C-alpha positions in Angstrom: 193.6 148.4 119.4 190.3 146.6 119.4 190.0 142.9 120.3 188.3 140.6 117.8 185.8 138.1 119.2 182.7 136.3 118.2 179.4 137.9 119.0 176.7 136.0 120.9 174.6 135.7 117.7 177.6 134.2 115.8 178.2 131.6 118.6 174.5 130.7 118.6 174.5 130.2 114.9 177.6 127.9 115.0 176.0 125.9 117.8 172.7 125.7 115.8 174.6 124.4 112.7 176.5 121.9 114.8 173.2 120.7 116.2 171.7 120.3 112.7 174.7 118.3 111.6 174.5 116.0 114.6 170.8 115.5 113.9 171.6 114.5 110.4 174.5 112.2 111.3 173.0 110.3 114.3 170.4 108.4 112.3 172.9 107.5 109.7 175.4 106.3 112.3 172.7 104.2 114.1 171.7 102.6 110.8 175.3 101.8 110.0 175.7 100.2 113.5 172.5 98.1 112.9 173.9 96.9 109.5 177.3 96.1 111.1 175.5 93.9 113.7 173.6 92.1 111.0 176.8 91.3 109.1 178.7 90.3 112.2 175.8 88.0 113.1 175.9 86.5 109.7 179.7 85.9 110.0 179.2 84.2 113.3 176.8 81.8 111.7 179.3 81.1 108.9 181.9 80.2 111.6 179.4 77.9 113.3 178.8 76.3 109.9 182.5 75.3 109.8 182.2 73.9 113.3 179.2 71.9 112.3 181.0 70.4 109.3 183.9 69.3 111.6 181.4 67.8 114.0 179.7 65.9 111.1 183.0 64.6 109.8 183.8 63.1 113.2 180.3 61.7 113.9 179.5 59.8 110.7 177.3 62.6 109.3 175.1 62.9 112.4 174.2 66.3 113.8 174.4 66.9 117.6 171.5 65.5 119.7 170.9 69.0 121.1 167.8 70.8 122.3 165.9 73.3 120.2 166.4 76.0 122.8 167.9 75.8 126.3 164.7 77.2 127.9 162.8 74.1 126.7 163.7 71.3 129.2 164.1 68.3 126.9 167.0 66.9 129.0 169.3 67.6 126.1 172.2 70.0 126.2 172.3 73.1 123.9 174.0 72.8 120.6 176.9 75.1 121.6 178.1 72.5 124.1 178.6 69.9 121.3 180.6 72.3 119.2 183.0 73.7 121.8 185.9 71.5 120.6 185.6 73.0 117.1 185.5 76.6 118.1 188.5 76.4 120.5 186.2 76.8 123.4 185.3 80.4 122.4 181.6 80.4 123.0 181.3 84.1 121.9 180.9 82.8 118.4 177.3 81.8 119.5 176.5 85.4 120.3 174.7 87.6 117.8 175.9 91.2 118.5 172.3 92.4 118.3 171.2 89.9 121.0 170.9 91.8 124.3 168.5 89.4 125.8 169.4 85.7 125.5 173.2 85.3 125.3 173.8 86.6 128.8 171.3 84.0 130.1 171.9 81.0 127.9 175.3 81.5 126.2 173.4 81.2 122.9 171.7 83.5 120.5 170.5 80.9 118.0 167.7 78.3 117.9 168.7 74.8 116.6 166.7 72.4 114.4 166.5 69.6 117.0 165.2 67.0 114.6 168.6 66.9 112.8 170.1 65.3 115.9 167.3 62.7 116.1 167.3 61.3 112.5 169.3 61.6 109.3 168.7 64.9 107.4 166.9 63.1 104.6 164.3 61.9 107.1 163.6 65.3 108.7 160.4 67.2 108.1 162.1 70.2 106.4 164.1 68.0 104.1 161.1 65.9 103.1 159.1 69.0 102.2 161.9 71.1 100.7 164.0 68.3 99.2 167.3 70.2 99.6 170.0 70.6 102.2 170.3 74.2 100.9 166.8 74.8 102.2 167.0 72.8 105.4 167.8 75.1 108.4 170.3 74.2 111.1 170.4 77.4 113.2 168.6 80.8 113.1 168.3 83.9 115.2 166.4 82.9 118.4 164.5 86.2 118.2 163.9 89.1 115.7 167.2 90.8 116.8 167.4 92.7 113.5 163.7 93.7 113.1 161.2 92.3 110.7 158.6 89.6 111.1 160.9 86.5 111.0 164.3 85.8 112.3 166.8 87.5 110.1 169.8 85.2 109.8 169.6 81.5 109.0 172.3 78.8 108.6 171.4 76.0 106.3 172.6 72.4 106.1 174.7 73.0 103.0 176.7 75.6 105.0 175.4 78.8 103.5 173.9 81.6 105.5 170.8 83.6 104.2 169.5 86.8 105.5 165.8 87.2 105.3 164.7 90.7 104.8 161.4 92.1 106.2 159.7 91.4 102.9 161.1 87.8 102.8 163.8 88.2 100.1 166.9 86.2 101.0 170.4 87.4 100.3 173.0 84.6 100.3 176.5 84.3 101.7 178.4 81.6 99.7 178.7 78.1 101.3 182.1 77.2 102.7 181.4 73.6 101.7 179.0 71.8 99.3 176.4 69.1 99.5 
């Protein structure tokens, strides 16, 4: 009785086919992972929007007097310190999953529009120019975590989050609260 077995050529062909399939799947998997990080980052900003709204409700409509970015020594604390109470002390909400550089150092992945803490929104530079809370930014990615020429995710004063694509086209996440 003769034993049945694979020949060396058959094994090499199977290994080659598996290699080709892996080569096709890896870029698609990496792309899906990048997209998942973008969406998670956007969801983090939407959660922060709710925390901002609670802060505004308790502080007569004033934004936190926080620094633009912790690295700039203005003597002001970072914005996440003001919002701890509204996020149940879970600072991880301020971490963009694609940020591998800043969160570990500053506990923050987003830059803050500091002028909001210094004057009423209607008196800020962006509001005077753009004339809309839906165009006045509060927070944005502190770096180009998701590629492109500008930070990708932005939280605006009306509570919505926009993603700016490389060519500048925004895609909007609905606002959890209105003007």
